[in-house]
N, C-alpha and C positions, 0 to 999 in steps of 0.2 A: 558371494564375494564381489564387491564393486571395485572399480578401477584404483581407488585410493588404497584400499586394503591389499590389493594385489601388488601394488608398488611397495608398500611398506613391509610386506611379508617376504616377497621374493627378490626384489631388485635393489632395495636400499643397501643391503649388506655388500652388494657387489661394487658399490662406490668406494669401499675400503676407507670410508671417513674422509674422502677428498672434499675439502671445504668448498671448492668451486661448484660441487654438485648440489649444494644447499639442502642436503638430506633428501633430495628428490621431492622436496616439499615446497617448491616455488614454481614460478612460470619459466624460469630461465636457468642456464648454466652461466656462472659469473667467475671468471678468472680475474681476480682483482689485481694481481701482480702485472699482468700484461694488458689489463683493461679491455678484455674481450667478453661480450655478452651474446649468448646463443639461445635460441628457442627453436623447438621442433614440433610440428602438429601434422596429424594425418586426418584426412577427410574422405569419407567412404559414401558412395552413392547410396541413397535410401536411408542413411543414418544422419550424415551431416548436411546433405543437400538432397532434395527430393529426387531429382533426375538431372540429366545432362541436356535437356531440351533447349536450354538457354545458356550455352557454354560461355558466352561473353559476360553474362551476369554471375554465373557460378565462380568463375575464376577471380572476379573481383571480390566476391564475398570471401573466399578462402584466403586470398592474399591479405585482405584487410584484417580478418580475424587472426591471422598468423602474426603480422607485424604489430598488432595491438599488444601482444605479449611483451614486446620490447617498450613500446610507448608507455605502458602502465608502470614500467620500471624507471622511467625518466631517461630512456635511451632511444636515440633516433636509429632506425634500421639503415644500414649501408649496403648490405648485400642479401640476396635471397637465393636459395637453391631449391629447385623443384624436381621431385620424383613423381612421375606420372605413369599410371597403369590404365589401359583401356583397350578397346577393340576397334575393328574397322569402321563401325557405326559412330562411336564416340570420337574417334580420331580421324574423322573424315577431313578432306581438304577444306571444305566449308567451315567446319567447326574450328579447325586449326587457325584459319584466317581470323576468325572471330576472337579466339583466344589470344592470338598475337597482338591484335588491335588493342584489346583490353589491357593486356600486360604493358604495352607501351604507354597507354594512358595512366596506369597506376604508377609506373616508374616516373613519369613526368610529374605527377601529383605528390608523390611521397619521397622522390629523390633517392631511391635505391637502385641497385643494378642486379639484374639476373646474372648469376656467376657460376652456375653449374647444375648438376642434378642427374637424373637417370630416367629412362623410359622402358617400360615393359608391357607385354601383352597379357590382358586378363579379361574375364567376362564382365566384371563390374569396373566402373570408373573410379579410380582412387588417386588422390594426390597427397603427397607429403611435402610440406614446405618447411625448410629451415631458414631462419632469419638471423642475421649477424650484425651487431653494432659494436661501438667502442665507447667505453666509459670507465672511469676509475671509481665511480660510485653508482649504486643503484638503490632504489627504494624496495625493500624486501617485504614479504609477509611476516607475520608473527612479531613485529616490532612496535605494535601499537601499545598505548599506554592508558592507564585508568583515567577516565574523564576526557579522553580525546573526543574531539568532534568527528562526525562522519559526513563526508561529502560525496556527491555524485556529480559528474559532468553531464551536460546534454540532457536528453530526455530518455525515459524508458517505455517499453511497451509497444512502440510502433512496429517493431520488427516481428513481434509475436503475432500481431494482428495480420501482418502481411503473410506470414506462414500459414496462418489459419484460413486466409483467403485462398491461397494456393492449394491447400488441402481440401477446399470446398466445405470447410466447417463454419465459415463466416461469409456473409454475402453483403455487398454494397452495390446499390444500383448505379451510383455515380462513378463513371469510369475514371474521372481524375482522381478521386479519393482512392479508388482501388489501386491505381497506378502508384500513388504516393506511398501507401503502405507496403506494397510489394517491393518498390525500390528501396525502402528503408530496411527490408529484410535482406535484399541482395547487396546493397551498398550502404552499410552502416557508416555513420559519421565519426570516423576516428578523430579524437580531439588532438590533432598533431601540433597545434600551436604551443601546447604546454611544453613539450620536449623535455630538456634537462632542468627546467625550472621547478619541476615536481620535487627534485631532490632537496630543494631549499626549504620546503615546508611540510612535506608528507612524512609521517612516521611509518606508514605502511601503505601498500597499494595493490590493487588487483584489477583486471578488466572484467566486465560483466559478460561472461559467456554462458554460464549454466543457470543464471538467475540470481537476482539481488540477494536473496536470503541465503542461498547456498554459497554464493561467492563471498559474502560477508563473513559467513561462518568459517570458510577456508582462510580468509584474511586474518581473522582472530586466532584461529588455530590453537596453539599452545600457550597463548597469552593469559588464559584463565580470567577472561573478562566476558561480559555479555552486552549485547546491543539493545538499545532502546530507541525505536524509530517512531516517527510521526508519519502515518500514512498520508495525511493531507499534504505534507511537504514534499513527498517523493515526486519528482518532476515528470510530467507527461505533456505531449504536444496538445495544442488547441484542437487539432483534428481528432486525436484519440479521445480527448475529453468530450467532444461533441458526439462521437460514436457511442461512448459509454452512457451518456444521458439519453440519447435516442433509443438505445437497445436495452437500457436498465440493467447493464452488466456491471460486474464489480471490478473496480480498479486493481485490487490485489491479485486478481487472476491474470492480469496482463503485464504487470510490472515485475513479476517474479519468475518469468519463463526463459530468460536468457536471450542470447543473440543480439544483444544491444551494443556490445564492445565500447561502452563508455567506461571511464576510469572511476573506480570507487576507491577513495583514500581517506585516511584518518589524519588528523593534525591537532596540535595543541590549541586550546582555546585562546592562547596568547597571539595566535596567527590570524585570527578572524579578520581584522582590519586589513592586514597585508594581503590575505587571499582574496577578499572582496575587491580591493583596489587592482591587484594584478590581473584578475580575470576580467574585470571591466575594461582595462586597457587592451587586453588581448581580444576582446569581443567574443569571449568564450563563456558559454553558460555554466554556472556551477551552483549547487544547491546544498545547504546544510540540512541534513534529514534527521539527524539524531546524535546520540553519543554513546560511548562505551563506559561501562561502570562495573565495579566489583561488588556493588551494593545490593544486586539482585542475583537470584540464583538460576534464572532462565532468560532466554531472549524474549523481548517484548516488542509487539507492534501496537501502537496506540491509535485509535481513531475516535474522535469526539470524547476523549477521556476514558474510553472503553478499551479493554484488553481484548485483541483478536486472536482467534486460533488461526495458526498459519502453517501447521505441520504439512498440510497437503500442498503447500506452495513452496516446498524446499528445493525445487529446481531439478535439473537433469543430471544423471550419473549413469555411466556405462556399468551394467551388472552382468557377471559372468556365471551366475548360479541360478 
């Protein structure tokens, strides 16, 4: 049983059909009447981050991945609450000074306030972050429509290469290149300029946390549609492209692993000119990578007019069996 089956089987019924819970099938809790939007995420050492050897970087990663849940709904985070569990090594004075400094930097960058939380002692380092913002509207999952375009902000894949370098599964001689990819893993570029503008044109949206194909499937969810993507159009950085050419590795293996925290959204074809113009004014990269349709019976990834097999690239999920 994976995390999604667990939620649907055991926890969904406990919401007693509270509409604000969104059937436990979205990134957030949304109280439309009061305009309150909340998300909560837990990060475990060895699962969500390798270790706590770089506490200043780890805290930035988990804060950005948490507030990304609100940004991808078209909501700016106003407050965060941090639950922290650790021991005398992870919560040493040196580490806490680094965490404090990083949190101040993140607050200045993203304009949120630390507003509460809890601390406990444990063998492993664990953080739970709750993010809160205000809006009368959000962009939900499951609201995409037939023939909608599929867009992605920024680039994909840099973060995964950074993680691979940290795990010593990939090697780069150039220290500047190593530093670039590792920083992309620890400090993903949250597309904060979009803000509430997303509500004006997106029919559905999600952030890329578990992988492009996995998150796109979650975005479509109950809509009874299938995606058709052009692999060539999926955006990657020039640095990653150079690495792939040099090592003769496949692009599909890097853009589908997650931890990018870019916004994946769908929109009507009628919005193409508006989206192109808006994103150009914001100086925010956005790429049209495919479309949704009910005319095919399975998801498709096309490369040079050939259909690719991609089941092995369907992303990360927590499994409990």
